[in-house]
N, CA and C of each residue as an Amber inpcrd file, in Angstrom:
protein
   321
  69.3620000 131.3520000 173.9150000  69.1230000 130.0940000 173.2330000
  70.3930000 129.6010000 172.5570000  71.2150000 130.4820000 171.9870000
  72.4680000 130.0580000 171.3830000  72.2970000 129.5170000 169.9780000
  73.4210000 129.2300000 169.3570000  73.4000000 128.6780000 167.9980000
  73.0520000 127.2000000 168.0350000  72.3930000 126.7150000 166.9760000
  72.0820000 125.2900000 166.9170000  73.3680000 124.4660000 166.7870000
  73.2690000 123.1920000 167.0940000  74.4120000 122.2690000 167.0060000
  74.0900000 121.1760000 165.9950000  74.0900000 121.5210000 164.7010000
  73.7950000 120.5170000 163.6780000  74.8370000 119.4050000 163.6820000
  74.3880000 118.1940000 163.3890000  75.3000000 117.0550000 163.3330000
  75.2210000 116.3730000 161.9660000  76.2670000 115.6430000 161.6650000
  76.3900000 114.9330000 160.3910000  75.1450000 114.1110000 160.0970000
  74.7130000 114.1620000 158.8620000  73.5450000 113.4860000 158.2770000
  72.2100000 114.1460000 158.5720000  72.2110000 115.2640000 159.2940000
  70.9730000 116.0250000 159.4640000  70.7710000 116.9550000 158.2710000
  69.5040000 117.1620000 157.9370000  69.1390000 118.1190000 156.8980000
  68.4720000 119.2980000 157.5830000  68.9820000 120.4890000 157.2900000
  68.4900000 121.7260000 157.8930000  68.0740000 122.7160000 156.8130000
  67.1260000 123.5990000 157.1620000  66.9060000 124.7890000 156.3560000
  68.0180000 125.7530000 156.7230000  68.6960000 126.2780000 155.7070000
  69.8210000 127.1790000 155.9360000  69.6000000 128.4520000 155.1380000
  69.8780000 129.5820000 155.7680000  69.7810000 130.8750000 155.0950000
  71.1020000 131.1510000 154.3940000  71.1260000 130.9410000 153.0770000
  72.3340000 131.1420000 152.2900000  72.4870000 132.5800000 151.8110000
  71.5960000 133.4610000 152.2060000  71.6710000 134.8590000 151.7770000
  70.6280000 135.1780000 150.7320000  70.5420000 136.4380000 150.3740000
  69.4860000 136.9090000 149.4830000  69.4990000 136.1960000 148.1360000
  70.6500000 136.1030000 147.4970000  70.7210000 135.5040000 146.1560000
  70.4410000 134.0060000 146.1720000  70.9200000 133.3100000 147.1850000
  70.7830000 131.8540000 147.2150000  69.5520000 131.3890000 147.9790000
  68.9280000 132.2290000 148.7590000  67.7000000 131.9940000 149.5210000
  67.8430000 130.9400000 150.6270000  66.7450000 130.6960000 151.3070000
  66.7010000 129.6680000 152.3380000  66.3530000 128.3480000 151.6580000
  67.1910000 127.3500000 151.8970000  66.9560000 126.0510000 151.2650000
  67.4800000 124.9370000 152.1630000  67.0110000 123.7120000 151.9350000
  67.5340000 122.5880000 152.7080000  68.9760000 122.2860000 152.3240000
  69.7380000 121.8120000 153.2910000  71.1130000 121.3660000 153.0390000
  71.4610000 120.2680000 154.0390000  72.3260000 119.3900000 153.6090000
  72.7570000 118.2370000 154.3900000  74.0860000 118.5240000 155.0670000
  74.1650000 118.2640000 156.3580000  75.4110000 118.4260000 157.1000000
  76.3060000 117.2240000 156.8000000  77.5360000 117.4890000 156.3180000
  78.4560000 116.4050000 155.9810000  79.7230000 116.4120000 156.8350000
  79.8970000 117.4180000 157.6750000  81.0990000 117.4830000 158.5130000
  80.7990000 117.0290000 159.9360000  81.8720000 116.7460000 160.6400000
  81.7820000 116.4180000 162.0550000  81.6340000 117.7180000 162.8430000
  81.1290000 117.6700000 164.0780000  81.0220000 118.8900000 164.8880000
  82.3950000 119.5160000 165.1130000  82.4280000 120.8420000 165.1220000
  83.6890000 121.5460000 165.3510000  83.9700000 121.6470000 166.8420000
  85.2480000 121.6970000 167.1840000  85.6690000 121.8440000 168.5720000
  85.8490000 123.3100000 168.9280000  86.1250000 123.5670000 170.1880000
  86.3140000 124.9370000 170.6580000  87.4930000 125.6260000 169.9730000
  88.5290000 124.8500000 169.6260000  89.7100000 125.4280000 169.0000000
  89.5570000 125.6070000 167.4860000  88.4850000 125.0410000 166.9050000
  88.2480000 125.1100000 165.4660000  87.4330000 126.3410000 165.0970000
  87.4550000 126.6750000 163.8370000  86.5530000 127.7190000 163.3410000
  85.1330000 127.1700000 163.4150000  84.1950000 128.0330000 163.7310000
  82.7900000 127.6240000 163.8490000  82.1640000 127.5770000 162.4570000
  82.5450000 126.5560000 161.6910000  82.0210000 126.3590000 160.3440000
  81.5370000 124.9230000 160.2030000  80.4500000 124.7750000 159.4600000
  79.8450000 123.4640000 159.2520000  79.7370000 123.2370000 157.7450000
  80.2480000 122.1050000 157.2680000  80.2090000 121.7790000 155.8410000
  78.8580000 121.1740000 155.4850000  78.2590000 121.7100000 154.4250000
  76.9480000 121.2390000 153.9820000  76.9230000 121.0600000 152.4740000
  75.9690000 120.2480000 152.0270000  75.6740000 120.0570000 150.6120000
  74.2250000 120.4930000 150.4110000  73.9890000 121.5080000 149.5710000
  72.6280000 122.0080000 149.3890000  71.7340000 121.0570000 148.5900000
  70.4480000 121.1630000 148.8610000  69.4260000 120.4290000 148.1230000
  68.8360000 121.3860000 147.0950000  68.6330000 120.9140000 145.8830000
  68.0630000 121.7640000 144.8410000  67.0130000 121.0060000 144.0420000
  66.0600000 121.7590000 143.5030000  65.0640000 121.1650000 142.6040000
  65.4030000 121.4830000 141.1470000  66.4940000 122.2170000 140.9130000
  66.9840000 122.5020000 139.5550000  67.9310000 121.3780000 139.1470000
  67.3480000 120.3300000 138.6090000  68.1000000 119.1020000 138.3080000
  68.6810000 119.1720000 136.8950000  69.9690000 118.8430000 136.7690000
  70.6530000 118.8270000 135.4680000  71.0920000 117.4240000 135.0590000
  70.8420000 116.4530000 135.8740000  71.2130000 115.0540000 135.6260000
  72.7290000 114.8400000 135.6450000  73.4370000 115.6220000 136.4420000
  74.8790000 115.4770000 136.6030000  75.1610000 114.2750000 137.5070000
  76.3230000 113.6630000 137.3250000  76.6940000 112.5600000 138.2110000
  77.0010000 113.0650000 139.6180000  77.1060000 114.3870000 139.7760000
  77.3630000 114.9710000 141.0850000  76.0950000 115.4860000 141.7490000
  74.9590000 115.0200000 141.2750000  73.6640000 115.2660000 141.9040000
  73.1690000 113.9240000 142.4420000  72.9280000 113.8630000 143.7400000
  72.5050000 112.6110000 144.3580000  71.0500000 112.7370000 144.7860000
  70.2330000 111.8470000 144.2410000  68.8070000 111.8870000 144.5630000
  68.4960000 110.8950000 145.6790000  68.0200000 111.4180000 146.7670000
  67.4470000 110.6200000 147.8470000  66.1280000 111.2910000 148.1970000
  65.1920000 110.5280000 148.6740000  63.8570000 111.0740000 148.9060000
  63.3810000 110.8560000 150.3380000  63.9880000 111.5550000 151.2870000
  63.4930000 111.4240000 152.6590000  62.0960000 112.0460000 152.7640000
  61.2380000 111.5000000 153.6100000  59.8450000 111.9630000 153.6820000
  59.6920000 113.4240000 154.1270000  60.6890000 113.9760000 154.8010000
  60.5720000 115.3550000 155.2930000  60.8800000 116.3960000 154.2180000
  61.4220000 115.9800000 153.0590000  61.6280000 116.9110000 151.9420000
  60.4360000 116.7820000 151.0040000  59.6290000 117.8140000 150.9500000
  58.3730000 117.7560000 150.2040000  58.5630000 117.7850000 148.6910000
  59.5900000 118.5210000 148.2210000  59.8140000 118.6500000 146.7820000
  60.8720000 117.6550000 146.3240000  60.6500000 117.0540000 145.1540000
  61.6620000 116.1800000 144.5630000  62.8650000 117.0240000 144.1830000
  64.0220000 116.5070000 144.4450000  65.2340000 117.2350000 144.1220000
  66.4430000 116.3610000 144.3420000  67.5900000 117.0010000 144.3770000
  68.8590000 116.3010000 144.5260000  69.7510000 117.0740000 145.4850000
  70.7100000 116.3640000 146.0640000  71.7620000 117.0250000 146.8250000
  72.8890000 117.3060000 145.8440000  73.2380000 118.5790000 145.7160000
  74.2030000 119.0530000 144.7360000  75.6040000 119.0390000 145.3360000
  76.3570000 117.9710000 145.0580000  77.6790000 117.8120000 145.6420000
  78.6040000 118.9650000 145.2850000  78.4850000 119.4980000 144.0740000
  79.3420000 120.6000000 143.6490000  78.9820000 121.9150000 144.3440000
  77.8960000 121.9200000 145.0960000  77.5150000 123.1000000 145.8650000
  78.0700000 123.0790000 147.2820000  78.9300000 122.1150000 147.5750000
  79.5610000 121.9610000 148.8900000  80.0860000 123.3160000 149.3780000
  79.7300000 123.6660000 150.6150000  80.1190000 124.9580000 151.1770000
  80.1760000 124.8390000 152.6970000  80.8920000 125.7480000 153.3420000
  80.8730000 125.8060000 154.8020000  80.1170000 127.0600000 155.2320000
  79.3300000 126.9100000 156.2930000  78.5480000 128.0270000 156.8150000
  78.6230000 128.0260000 158.3430000  78.4970000 129.2000000 158.9550000
  78.5010000 129.2700000 160.4200000  77.1590000 128.8020000 160.9970000
  77.1550000 128.3550000 162.2350000  75.9200000 127.8650000 162.8660000
  74.7700000 128.8690000 162.8530000  75.0600000 130.1560000 162.8650000
  74.0040000 131.1770000 162.8930000  73.1190000 131.1340000 161.6440000
  73.5800000 130.5340000 160.5520000  72.8100000 130.4750000 159.3140000
  71.7790000 129.3470000 159.3100000  71.8630000 128.4650000 160.2920000
  70.9490000 127.3190000 160.3660000  69.6220000 127.7670000 160.9570000
  68.5390000 127.5310000 160.2150000  67.2200000 128.0330000 160.5950000
  66.4000000 126.9880000 161.3430000  66.2910000 125.7790000 160.7610000
  65.4010000 124.7660000 161.3410000  65.8250000 123.3770000 160.8760000
  65.8850000 122.4440000 161.8160000  66.1870000 121.0530000 161.4710000
  64.9510000 120.4320000 160.8290000  65.1760000 119.7550000 159.6820000
  64.0770000 119.1040000 158.9710000  64.0200000 117.6060000 159.2310000
  65.1770000 116.9840000 159.4050000  65.2180000 115.5400000 159.6100000
  66.6330000 115.0220000 159.4310000  66.7340000 113.7080000 159.2830000
  68.0480000 113.0660000 159.1840000  68.0050000 112.0000000 158.0940000
  69.0870000 111.9070000 157.3230000  69.1780000 110.8510000 156.3140000
  69.5390000 109.5300000 156.9790000  69.1370000 108.4550000 156.3480000
  69.4800000 107.1160000 156.8290000  70.9410000 106.8260000 156.4980000
  71.4710000 105.7690000 157.0680000  72.8400000 105.3690000 156.7970000
  73.0750000 105.0870000 155.3230000  72.1380000 104.4080000 154.6770000
  72.3150000 104.0870000 153.2510000  72.2200000 105.3410000 152.3800000
  71.3760000 106.2910000 152.7640000  71.2950000 107.5540000 152.0270000
  72.5950000 108.3480000 152.1870000  73.1370000 108.3860000 153.4130000
  74.4040000 109.0830000 153.6470000  75.5310000 108.4330000 152.8620000
  75.4960000 107.1240000 152.7370000  76.5290000 106.4160000 151.9930000
  76.5520000 106.8600000 150.5290000  75.3810000 107.0830000 149.9430000
  75.3190000 107.5850000 148.5630000  75.9960000 108.9520000 148.4510000
  75.7290000 109.8220000 149.4110000  76.3380000 111.1610000 149.4180000
  77.8520000 111.0490000 149.6070000  78.2740000 110.2560000 150.5740000
  79.7070000 110.0950000 150.8570000  80.4560000 109.5440000 149.6470000
  79.8940000 108.5350000 148.9970000  80.5290000 107.9560000 147.8130000
  80.6220000 108.9870000 146.6880000  79.5800000 109.7670000 146.5160000
  79.5820000 110.8230000 145.4920000  80.6280000 111.8810000 145.7810000
  80.7530000 112.2910000 147.0510000  81.7770000 113.2790000 147.4140000
  83.1780000 112.7290000 147.1690000  83.3910000 111.4620000 147.5040000
  84.7000000 110.8400000 147.2620000  85.0370000 110.8370000 145.7690000
  84.0400000 110.5020000 144.9480000  84.2610000 110.5050000 143.4970000
  84.5940000 111.9080000 142.9900000  83.8020000 112.8830000 143.4070000
  83.9940000 114.2540000 142.9220000  85.3540000 114.8110000 143.3510000
  85.7620000 114.5140000 144.5870000  87.0040000 115.0460000 145.1150000
  88.2120000 114.1210000 144.8610000  87.9840000 113.0130000 144.1800000
  89.0390000 112.0170000 143.9030000  89.7410000 111.5760000 145.1820000
  88.9640000 111.2010000 146.1760000  89.5190000 110.7410000 147.4620000
  89.5290000 109.2220000 147.5320000
């Protein structure tokens, strides 16, 4: 079956390990090429809300619990950690995430 091929703006359940558990995360990177490291950049979704400006709230229908995408939780993970595709954010929802990442990273 092989590893999944997540694409930008998809939300997947990802196994972050025992301490961080399986949770939804948003793919924010472009697909990697054969010459690249097999890593995919994601922003995790959390229900532990602190009202930080680096927490972006969007409410796609496939996420059952209210929460936020935690920009400061940005991490790269290999394709093998991706468990199940949940859905895809709309263009306007992705724009909120992209703008937040630009602000946080001063880009």
